[in-house]
PLY file of the C-alpha trace (Angstrom):
ply
format ascii 1.0
element vertex 111
property float x
property float y
property float z
element edge 110
property int vertex1
property int vertex2
end_header
0.08 -0.21 0.04
1.10 3.34 -0.44
-0.26 5.91 1.47
-1.22 8.71 -1.06
-0.42 12.48 0.49
0.33 10.95 3.56
2.48 13.88 4.62
-0.59 16.78 3.72
-2.85 15.05 6.34
-0.77 14.72 9.69
-2.09 16.56 12.33
0.60 18.70 13.97
-1.36 18.60 17.50
-1.64 14.79 17.10
1.90 14.22 16.50
2.51 16.52 19.68
0.45 14.04 22.05
2.35 11.15 20.21
5.75 12.78 21.14
4.52 13.38 24.87
3.38 9.39 24.94
6.73 8.29 23.74
8.27 10.91 26.45
10.51 12.93 23.98
12.46 15.52 25.40
10.34 18.93 25.98
13.02 20.77 23.80
12.40 18.40 20.90
8.63 18.72 20.97
9.04 22.38 21.00
11.22 22.13 18.15
8.63 20.08 16.52
5.73 22.40 17.22
7.92 25.18 15.82
8.43 23.55 12.69
4.57 23.31 11.61
4.41 27.26 12.79
4.41 30.11 10.32
5.69 28.60 7.16
5.61 30.49 3.97
6.90 29.90 0.50
8.17 32.11 -2.22
8.60 31.05 -5.80
10.82 32.60 -8.46
11.32 31.58 -12.06
13.56 33.82 -14.00
13.18 37.22 -12.82
9.32 36.85 -11.94
9.22 36.67 -8.11
6.04 35.70 -6.44
4.54 37.31 -3.21
5.36 35.40 0.15
2.59 32.94 0.83
1.39 30.89 3.77
1.52 27.21 2.70
-1.37 25.26 4.45
0.26 21.49 4.22
1.16 19.86 7.51
4.70 18.08 7.01
6.97 19.62 4.20
7.66 16.96 1.22
11.40 18.22 0.84
12.34 18.23 4.82
14.97 16.04 5.73
13.15 15.59 9.05
10.15 14.59 7.21
10.25 10.87 7.33
11.36 10.89 10.65
8.37 12.95 11.80
5.65 10.81 9.46
7.35 7.63 11.23
6.47 8.90 14.72
3.40 10.07 13.74
2.14 6.42 12.79
4.31 4.74 15.49
1.29 3.37 16.94
-0.67 2.72 14.11
1.67 0.37 12.62
2.87 -1.31 16.24
2.73 -5.29 15.95
0.62 -7.38 18.20
1.73 -10.22 19.77
0.28 -12.62 17.00
3.55 -13.93 15.32
1.16 -15.09 12.20
0.99 -10.94 11.26
3.67 -8.68 9.74
3.95 -5.09 9.00
6.54 -3.65 6.84
7.06 -0.14 6.38
9.15 2.37 4.62
8.01 5.67 5.37
4.34 6.04 3.74
4.97 2.79 1.96
3.42 -0.45 3.91
3.20 -3.87 3.46
1.07 -6.26 5.31
2.05 -9.93 5.97
0.15 -12.68 7.50
0.54 -16.67 7.50
-2.04 -19.41 7.88
-3.11 -22.70 6.78
-5.95 -21.08 4.51
-6.45 -18.55 2.38
-10.03 -17.80 4.15
-8.08 -17.11 7.50
-5.44 -15.04 5.86
-8.24 -13.14 4.16
-9.86 -12.42 7.48
-6.30 -11.66 8.84
-5.88 -9.09 6.19
0 1
1 2
2 3
3 4
4 5
5 6
6 7
7 8
8 9
9 10
10 11
11 12
12 13
13 14
14 15
15 16
16 17
17 18
18 19
19 20
20 21
21 22
22 23
23 24
24 25
25 26
26 27
27 28
28 29
29 30
30 31
31 32
32 33
33 34
34 35
35 36
36 37
37 38
38 39
39 40
40 41
41 42
42 43
43 44
44 45
45 46
46 47
47 48
48 49
49 50
50 51
51 52
52 53
53 54
54 55
55 56
56 57
57 58
58 59
59 60
60 61
61 62
62 63
63 64
64 65
65 66
66 67
67 68
68 69
69 70
70 71
71 72
72 73
73 74
74 75
75 76
76 77
77 78
78 79
79 80
80 81
81 82
82 83
83 84
84 85
85 86
86 87
87 88
88 89
89 90
90 91
91 92
92 93
93 94
94 95
95 96
96 97
97 98
98 99
99 100
100 101
101 102
102 103
103 104
104 105
105 106
106 107
107 108
108 109
109 110
């Protein structure tokens, strides 16, 4: 599965709640909060310069920390249960679900 436009749908408030639940340092939580505030963009093409514009996306696609923040955000969504027949493999917003059983019907129900 590919979670389409995953970064655009991250709730900053929920991400900060997860950070608190994970007991991340307060200084890091403050930095993450500031990462979401007062962001603007200005585009330039040749000699044409656009005015500064607010951006309304939650996590910037091009930021080096975006993948890390997204992984924190989905941390509890993808946590594995004790059942060894289920596996969740993830690379940021690409997720694979794997189940093992003796029948297709059981696999279907597990997925």
